[in-house]
N, C-alpha and C positions, 0 to 999 in steps of 0.2 A: 504493500499500499504506500501511496505517496504521503510523505510527511507534510505537515501544514506549511513549512517554509518553502517546500518545492511547489506547492500549489500557488502560493503567493507570488513566487518568482514567475511562474507560467502565466499568471494573470497580468503581471506587470509587462512581460514580454509581449503578450497579445495586444495590450493597449498601446505600447510603443509602435509595433508593427502596423496596427490599424491607423495610428496617427500619421505615420509616414505615407501609408497608402491614400489617406484622405488628402494630405498635402499635394501628393502627386496628381490626384484627380483634379484639385483646384488649379494646378499649373497647366494641366491638359484639359481645360474645360471645353465643353461642347461649343460648336459654332453658334453665334448669335442668330444667324440667318440660315434658313433652309436654302440649299443651292438650287437656284433657278437660272439656267443659262440665258444671257441676254441674246435675243435673236440677231443674226448677222446683219439684217437690214437696219436695226436700231443701232448696232455698233457703228456702222458706216455713217449714219446720220450724226451721231454724237461726235465722232472724230472730225467730221466736217465742221460742226458748229464750233468745236474747240480750236479749229484752225491749226491742227497738229502738222509740224514740219520735222525735218531731219534734225533740227537744232533742239528739239524738245526732249525732256526726260518725263516719261509718262508713268505714273503710279496708278494701280488699280487695287483699292483697298477692299478685300474680299473678292479676290480675282477669279474664283471658281476654276474653270478649265483654261484660264489664261488667254481667252480669245481677244480681249481688247488690246492688251499690250502686244500680243503677237501680230494682230492686224495693224496696229500702229507702226510696228517695226517693219512689217513686210510691205505695207502700202506707202508709207511716208518716210521710212528710214529712221524713225525715231528710236531712241533707247528706252527700255521699259523695265519696270519692277512690278511684279505681282505679289500680293501679300494675302495669305489665307492661313487660318488656324487649323485647317483640316489637312492632315498629311496626305490623304488620298487625292485631294485636289491639287496639291503641289506636285505629286508624282505625275498626275495626268497633265498638268501645265507643261512640265519639263519635257514629257514625251511629245506633246503637241508642238512645242517650239522646235524640237529636233526635226519633226516631220515637215514643218513649215520652212526649215532652213534658216531660222533667225536666232538659234541658240547663242550665237556670239553677240547678240544685241539685247537680249532680255535675260532676266534672272527672276527666280521665284524664291520667296522667303516663307517658311512656316512660322508665323508669329501672330500674336494678338495685335490687331491693327491699332489699338489705343496705346500700344507701346512701341510703335514703329517710328523710327526717325525717317521722315520724308521731306526734310528741309531742302534737299536738292531738287524736288519735283517742280516742273513748270506746269504740268497738267495732272489733275487728280480725278480719277473716276470712282463713283460710288454706286452701288446697288444694295442698299442696306434696308433700314426701316426708319420711319419718321423720328422715333425717339432716339435711335442711334445716330442719325444725322445731327440732331440737336446736341447730343452728348459730345460728338466729335467736333462740332463747330468751333468751340474756343481754340482747340488745338490747330485746326486749319488756319484760322485767322492769325494765331500767334506764330506758327512755324513756317508758313509759306511766304515767300517773297512777294511784295506788291506786284501786281501784274500777272501772277500765277492764275490759271484757270481751273475751275472746278466744274465737273458735269455729274449730275445725279440722275440716275435712271428711276423714274416713277415718283420719287419723293423729294419734297422741297426742304427748306431750311427754316421753317417757321417764319418769324418776322424779318428775317434777312431775305428781302425779295430778290428774285433772280434778275440778272441783267438781260437774259433772253430765255426762251423756251422753245421746244419743238414737239412735234407729235408725228408718229408713224401709225397709219390707220390700219385696222384689221390685221394686227399681228398675232401670230399663233404663239401662245405661251404654254410652257410645260411645267406648271406647278405640280401637276400629277403626270409623270411621264406616259401613263397608260390612257390618260384622258385629257389631251391638250384642248385649249379653247382659244377663240379669237377675241381680241379687244384692241381699242386704241391705246397706244403706249406713249406716255409723255416723258420728256426729260427736260432738265433745267440746268442753266449755265450762269456761273458767277465769275467775276474778276476780283481777286483779292485786292482790297483797297489799302493805300497808305494810311497812316495815322495822321490826319490833317487837322483835327480839331484842336481848339485852344486859341490863345492870343499870339499874334505875330507882329514884330516891328520890322517895317520894311522901307525900302528906298527905291524910287524910280528916277532914272536920269533922263531928263528931256533936254531939248535944245536951249531951254531957259535955265538949266542947271538942275541939281539934285532936289528931290521932293520927298520928304519923309511922310509916312503914313502908319497908322495902326490898323490891323486886320483881325477881326475875331470871327472864328468859324465854329459853328456847331456841327457835329458829324453824328450820323447814324448809319453805320455800315458805309455804303458808297454814296449816300445822300448827304449833301452839305448845304448849309445856308449861313448867312452872316451879314456883317456890315463892316464898312471901312471908315475910319476917321481920317479926314483929309482937310488940312488947314483948319482944324477945329470943328469941322462939321461932320456929323455921322451920316453916312450914305449907305443904303442897303445895297448889297450885291445881288445881281440877277443872273439868270442863265447858268447857274453854278453846276459844274460837272467834276466828278472825280472817277477816273478810270484807271485803276492800278495806282501808279505813282504820278499820273498826269492830271493836272488840275487846270480848270478854266472858269472864268466868271467875267461878268461885265459890271462896270461902274459908270454911272451917269452923274457927272459933276456939274451941278447947276449953280455952284457958289460964285462963279465968275460971270462977267457980262455976257460971255458966249457960252453956250452949252458944249461941254466936252464929253464924248463917250470914249471910255478906255476899255479894251478887250484884253484881259490878262490871260496868259497861257504860260504854264510852267511845269517843272517837275519837282516833286517832294522827295527829298533825300534826308531822312532822319529829321533833324531840327532846322533844315534849311530848305527854302524854295528858291529856285532860279528860273528865269524865263524871260519872255518878251511881252511888251504891251504895244498893242496897236492903238494909237491915239488919233481920234477923228474929231474935227471941230476946232475952234480956236484959230490961231493965225495960220497954221498949216498942218495937215496930217503928217504923222511921223510914227516910226516904229522904234521903240526904245527898250533898254534892258531894265529888269526889276529883280530884286532880291528881298527875302524876308527871312527873319530868324525867329524861332520860338523862345 
């Protein structure tokens, strides 16, 4: 018969082994999304909307069988990275890349997409769920460079409204491989914006000399609005646009005897904006430089 201390040791050993097994299961958790392949005709339209070129690095977060990055590499010469937590999907993707002749341009990583470093990406594709898009959104905005493009199949990003969207009609989907059905399939497109909000102190250099101004911008994702303080007068900006790191807006200065319209265009780089202003009205139209610092 086992002595009491032997029984206690066995119980402790069982608890330890069970703990390690539970930890392993947590590390190898099940996929968040059931694999449903994106139809080839939808892949083609999404790549077209993203304007993928041979200069792009395309990431597909939840890559499934790898068809998006493989198509981007084969059709446009892009480099690609597919990420999936399912080892079977990764094995399938690697085999598909070999068969397509693009294994030298794409790679596949078995990993939790929320732990993936995708800072190098210029284009990111998603086919997840609405709640996963929202959970991933802060990381996309934080890690991707301004001007990077995001395409999501089927699901949007909540109050971050897309810059564009598309639809492919009557697409056959295989949620159940044995019972496919047809539906209209939508996809959504965003350009990651620079952080332009806040107060800026700027100067524009006209033929009459330098002119200082204050610029205050309120930002909600890619939407901006604000006002400029020029010669002590506050003037609202109009026609404001922010696309990646490119910013543009119009100021109508009526503080002088002649109305002057200034169209600002520039590039946001960290805490600096540099660009050109087209000045119309006044003595003579001209195009001058402007800078602003936060």
